[in-house]
C-alpha positions in Angstrom: -20.4 -24.0 7.3 -21.6 -23.7 3.7 -20.6 -20.2 3.1 -16.9 -21.1 3.4 -16.9 -22.9 0.3 -18.2 -19.8 -1.8 -15.3 -17.5 -0.1 -12.7 -18.8 -2.7 -15.3 -19.1 -5.4 -16.4 -15.7 -5.1 -13.0 -14.3 -4.3 -11.7 -16.0 -7.5 -14.5 -14.1 -9.4 -13.8 -11.0 -7.9 -10.1 -11.0 -8.6 -11.0 -12.3 -12.2 -13.3 -8.8 -12.3 -10.3 -6.7 -11.3 -8.1 -8.3 -14.0 -10.6 -7.5 -16.7 -11.3 -4.1 -15.4 -7.7 -3.2 -15.6 -7.4 -4.5 -19.0 -10.7 -2.5 -20.0 -12.7 -5.5 -20.6 -16.3 -4.6 -19.9 -17.7 -7.6 -20.9 -15.2 -9.7 -18.7 -15.9 -7.6 -16.0 -19.8 -7.9 -16.4 -19.5 -11.6 -16.9 -17.8 -12.3 -13.8 -20.2 -9.8 -11.9 -23.0 -12.1 -13.2 -21.4 -15.2 -12.2 -21.2 -14.3 -8.7 -24.9 -13.3 -9.0 -25.9 -16.5 -10.9 -24.8 -18.6 -7.6 -27.6 -17.7 -5.6 -29.6 -19.8 -8.6 -29.6 -23.4 -7.1 -29.3 -25.6 -10.6 -26.9 -27.9 -11.9 -26.4 -25.7 -14.9 -25.0 -22.7 -13.0 -22.8 -24.8 -10.9 -21.2 -26.2 -14.6 -21.2 -22.8 -15.9 -19.7 -21.3 -12.9 -17.0 -24.4 -13.0 -16.2 -23.8 -16.2 -15.8 -20.2 -16.3 -13.4 -21.0 -13.3 -11.4 -23.3 -15.2 -11.2 -20.8 -18.3 -10.3 -18.0 -15.7 -7.4 -20.2 -14.4 -6.5 -20.5 -18.3 -6.3 -16.6 -18.4 -4.2 -16.3 -15.6 -2.1 -18.8 -17.0 -1.8 -17.2 -20.5 -1.3 -13.7 -18.4 1.5 -15.3 -16.4 3.2 -16.4 -19.8 2.8 -12.8 -21.4 4.1 -10.9 -18.3 7.2 -13.3 -17.9 8.1 -13.0 -21.5 7.8 -9.0 -21.3 10.0 -9.0 -18.4 12.5 -11.2 -19.4 12.7 -8.9 -22.6 13.1 -5.9 -20.4 15.7 -7.7 -18.5 13.7 -7.7 -15.0 13.3 -10.6 -12.6 9.9 -12.1 -12.8 10.5 -15.1 -10.2 7.8 -13.1 -7.7 5.3 -12.6 -10.4 5.3 -16.0 -11.5 5.1 -17.3 -8.1 2.2 -14.7 -7.4 0.1 -15.5 -10.5 0.8 -19.0 -10.4 -0.9 -19.0 -7.0 -3.8 -17.0 -8.3 -4.4 -19.4 -11.2 -4.0 -22.5 -8.7 -6.6 -21.1 -6.1 -8.9 -20.2 -9.3 -8.4 -23.9 -10.4 -9.5 -25.3 -6.8 -12.5 -23.0 -6.7 -13.7 -24.9 -9.6 -13.0 -28.2 -8.0 -15.2 -27.3 -5.2 -18.2 -27.9 -7.0 -17.2 -31.4 -6.5 -17.7 -31.4 -3.0 -20.8 -33.3 -1.6 -22.0 -30.1 -0.2 -22.3 -28.0 -3.2 -23.4 -31.2 -5.1 -26.1 -31.4 -2.8 -27.0 -27.6 -3.2 -26.7 -27.4 -6.9 -28.5 -31.0 -7.3 -25.8 -32.2 -9.2 -26.1 -35.9 -8.0 -29.4 -36.3 -9.9 -28.4 -35.3 -13.6 -24.9 -36.9 -13.6 
């Protein structure tokens, strides 16, 4: 059952990895892959680093949504579907960060001891 909590977290990081790969950002790709590997380290700092990265990832999706909406508006193309999709991706990424506030992940990463 605990593994189900990791699905949205890993999926959000994989989608961010694909986003960075499409942009040609090798550091972003490496960082996202590193964060997936770090999930195996059961320390509080890991949870906070991954949580912070997911929040920054949600900000990246919102920034990308804004840029693409501006570009599509300038081209006279509809942007509604793209806004819904990228808004959903940003929301899932942000919700993935909030999963570290669940009792199960707090216990796994020992977040209740230092905070």
